[in-house]
C-alpha positions as CSV (number, residue, x, y, z in Angstrom):
1,M,-17.6,-72.6,16.4
2,S,-20.7,-72.7,19.1
3,D,-24.3,-72.0,18.1
4,L,-24.0,-68.6,19.5
5,H,-21.6,-67.4,17.0
6,A,-22.7,-66.7,13.2
7,E,-20.4,-67.6,10.5
8,L,-19.3,-64.7,8.6
9,A,-19.7,-64.9,4.5
10,P,-17.2,-63.8,2.0
11,G,-17.3,-60.1,2.0
12,D,-19.3,-59.4,5.6
13,R,-17.7,-56.7,7.6
14,L,-17.5,-56.5,11.3
15,D,-16.8,-52.7,11.5
16,A,-20.1,-52.1,9.3
17,A,-22.2,-49.5,11.3
18,P,-25.0,-51.1,13.3
19,A,-28.8,-50.4,12.6
20,R,-30.2,-47.3,14.6
21,V,-33.8,-47.2,16.3
22,I,-35.3,-43.8,15.5
23,E,-37.6,-42.5,18.0
24,V,-39.7,-39.2,18.2
25,G,-40.4,-38.7,21.6
26,E,-41.8,-41.8,23.1
27,I,-42.7,-43.2,19.6
28,T,-40.5,-45.6,18.0
29,A,-40.8,-44.3,14.4
30,G,-38.7,-46.9,12.7
31,I,-35.2,-48.3,12.2
32,A,-32.2,-47.1,10.0
33,V,-30.4,-49.7,8.5
34,P,-27.1,-49.1,6.8
35,E,-27.0,-49.7,2.9
36,G,-24.6,-48.9,0.5
37,R,-23.6,-45.2,1.1
38,G,-26.7,-44.3,3.3
39,V,-29.1,-45.9,5.5
40,R,-32.7,-47.3,4.6
41,F,-35.6,-46.4,6.8
42,F,-38.1,-49.1,7.8
43,S,-41.1,-47.5,9.6
44,S,-42.5,-49.4,12.9
45,A,-45.6,-47.0,13.3
46,R,-48.2,-46.1,10.6
47,D,-47.5,-42.3,11.1
48,F,-44.0,-43.1,9.4
49,D,-45.3,-45.4,6.6
50,G,-44.7,-42.7,4.2
51,L,-40.6,-42.7,5.0
52,D,-40.7,-46.6,4.7
53,G,-38.1,-47.7,2.4
54,A,-36.6,-44.3,1.9
55,V,-32.9,-44.0,1.6
56,F,-31.0,-41.1,3.6
57,R,-27.4,-40.2,3.7
58,T,-27.3,-40.6,7.6
59,A,-29.3,-42.0,10.4
60,E,-29.5,-38.2,11.7
61,Q,-31.3,-37.3,8.4
62,A,-33.7,-40.3,8.9
63,A,-34.5,-39.0,12.6
64,R,-35.0,-35.5,11.2
65,A,-37.5,-36.8,8.5
66,A,-39.2,-38.6,11.2
67,R,-39.7,-35.7,13.5
68,E,-40.6,-33.2,10.7
69,R,-43.4,-35.8,10.0
70,V,-44.7,-35.3,13.3
71,S,-44.3,-31.7,13.5
72,V,-46.3,-31.4,10.1
73,R,-49.2,-33.6,11.4
74,A,-49.2,-31.6,14.8
75,R,-49.6,-28.3,12.6
76,S,-52.4,-29.4,10.6
77,A,-54.4,-30.8,13.7
78,V,-54.8,-27.0,14.5
79,R,-58.2,-26.1,13.1
80,P,-58.7,-22.9,11.2
81,G,-59.4,-20.0,13.6
82,Q,-57.8,-22.1,16.5
83,R,-55.1,-20.2,18.4
84,R,-51.8,-22.0,19.2
85,L,-50.3,-21.7,22.5
86,R,-46.8,-20.6,22.6
87,R,-44.2,-22.1,24.9
88,A,-42.3,-19.9,26.9
């Protein structure tokens, strides 16, 4: 075996789902790594540290949680009495 190939340990699976990068807009929020029956989220930006280590059923649920976190921060940034612009 060449140095370019990793050796598989007993029980390693070749068909395991790959880790997925979670992006929100142009921000890399973190990575969802398969673990047991779900995925564990590892944050890569401070805005998502509250999700770091959380386990989700799917990578899409992890992505949804990251998007919600950005959405909540954006809503809280609107000052009292300030009007929001609506998108058409």
